[in-house]
C-alpha positions in Angstrom: 17.8 -240.0 -288.1 14.2 -240.4 -289.0 13.1 -241.1 -292.5 9.9 -239.2 -293.4 7.8 -239.7 -296.5 6.5 -236.4 -298.0 3.4 -236.5 -300.1 1.9 -233.9 -302.3 -0.8 -233.3 -299.7 1.7 -232.1 -297.1 2.7 -228.9 -298.8 3.6 -226.1 -296.5 1.4 -223.0 -297.2 2.8 -220.6 -294.7 4.1 -220.5 -291.2 2.2 -223.1 -289.2 2.6 -224.7 -285.8 1.9 -228.4 -285.8 2.7 -231.8 -287.2 2.2 -233.1 -290.7 -1.2 -234.5 -289.5 -2.6 -231.0 -289.1 -1.2 -230.0 -292.5 -2.8 -233.1 -294.0 -6.2 -232.4 -292.5 -6.0 -228.7 -293.5 -5.2 -229.8 -297.1 -8.2 -232.2 -297.1 -10.5 -229.4 -295.7 -9.4 -227.0 -298.4 -10.0 -229.6 -301.0 -13.4 -230.5 -299.5 -14.5 -226.8 -299.4 -13.5 -226.2 -303.1 -15.1 -229.5 -304.2 -18.3 -228.7 -302.3 -18.6 -225.2 -303.7 -18.0 -226.5 -307.3 -20.6 -229.3 -306.8 -23.1 -226.8 -305.3 -22.7 -224.5 -308.3 -23.1 -227.4 -310.7 -26.3 -228.6 -309.0 -27.8 -225.1 -309.1 -27.0 -224.9 -312.8 -28.5 -228.3 -313.5 -31.6 -227.4 -311.6 -31.9 -224.2 -313.6 -31.6 -226.2 -316.9 -34.3 -228.7 -315.7 -36.7 -225.8 -314.7 -36.0 -224.1 -318.0 -36.9 -227.3 -319.9 -40.1 -227.8 -317.8 -41.2 -224.2 -318.4 -40.6 -224.4 -322.1 -42.8 -227.6 -322.2 -45.5 -225.8 -320.2 -45.3 -222.8 -322.5 -45.8 -225.2 -325.5 -48.7 -226.8 -323.7 -50.6 -223.6 -322.9 -50.1 -222.3 -326.4 -51.4 -225.6 -327.9 -54.5 -225.8 -325.6 -55.3 -222.1 -325.2 -58.7 -222.5 -326.8 -59.7 -225.1 -324.2 -59.2 -222.7 -321.2 -58.8 -219.0 -322.4 -59.3 -217.5 -318.9 -56.0 -218.8 -317.5 -54.1 -218.3 -320.7 -52.9 -214.7 -320.0 -52.0 -215.5 -316.3 -50.1 -218.6 -317.2 -48.3 -217.0 -320.1 -47.2 -214.1 -317.9 -46.0 -216.4 -315.1 -44.1 -218.7 -317.5 -42.4 -215.8 -319.2 -41.4 -214.3 -315.9 -40.0 -217.6 -314.8 -38.1 -218.1 -318.0 -36.5 -214.6 -317.8 -35.5 -215.2 -314.1 -34.0 -218.5 -315.0 -31.8 -217.0 -317.7 -30.7 -214.3 -315.3 -29.9 -216.8 -312.5 -28.0 -219.0 -314.9 -25.9 -216.0 -316.0 -25.3 -215.1 -312.4 -24.1 -218.6 -311.7 -21.7 -218.5 -314.6 -20.3 -215.2 -313.3 -20.1 -216.4 -309.7 -18.1 -219.4 -310.7 -15.8 -217.2 -312.8 -15.3 -214.8 -309.9 -14.5 -217.7 -307.6 -12.0 -219.2 -310.0 -10.3 -216.1 -311.4 -10.8 -213.4 -308.8 -11.8 -209.9 -309.6 -9.9 -206.8 -310.6 -10.2 -205.3 -307.1 -8.2 -207.9 -305.3 -9.1 -211.3 -303.7 -11.1 -210.0 -300.8 -13.3 -207.7 -303.0 -13.9 -210.6 -305.4 -14.9 -212.8 -302.6 -17.4 -210.2 -301.3 -18.8 -209.8 -304.9 -19.1 -213.6 -305.3 -21.0 -213.9 -302.0 -23.3 -211.1 -302.9 -23.9 -212.7 -306.3 -24.6 -216.0 -304.6 -27.2 -214.3 -302.4 -28.9 -212.8 -305.5 -28.9 -216.2 -307.2 -30.5 -217.9 -304.1 -33.2 -215.2 -304.1 -33.7 -215.7 -307.8 -34.1 -219.5 -307.4 -36.6 -218.9 -304.5 -38.7 -216.6 -306.8 -38.5 -219.1 -309.6 -39.8 -221.8 -307.3 -42.7 -219.7 -306.0 -43.6 -218.7 -309.6 -43.5 -222.4 -310.7 -45.8 -223.3 -307.8 -48.3 -220.8 -309.1 -47.9 -222.1 -312.6 -48.7 -225.6 -311.4 -51.7 -224.3 -309.5 -53.2 -222.5 -312.5 -52.5 -225.3 -315.0 -55.6 -227.3 -315.9 -55.1 -230.7 -317.5 -57.0 -231.2 -320.8 -59.8 -233.7 -320.7 
């Protein structure tokens, strides 16, 4: 009779064909996917916070030095306000996306997954727009002499 050690990673999650090595590799791949998704959401959130801080600093700068360059003041103010609003919206979407991924939705697991993917697509689009707006902000900002 063979003596097998059973670890916590070799949990049977349904009817499967294969040895404990395939069960172990499946467990590691599930853990890797969950870990990657959590780290990706965290990185997006941290990027959103850093952009929010940078835009608040730029807003302070243009308000402080608006008399030095009044022509770009309105353009910069509008771009920074748009960027700040988009950043708050994207941050809120990231919170809801992570909540949907963890807790699921009321319509079942498949519907929650579709909603989370759609929300992720909107968040990526928002981050892209924020990046483009911040490029324009950097292009129109003139350093004081």
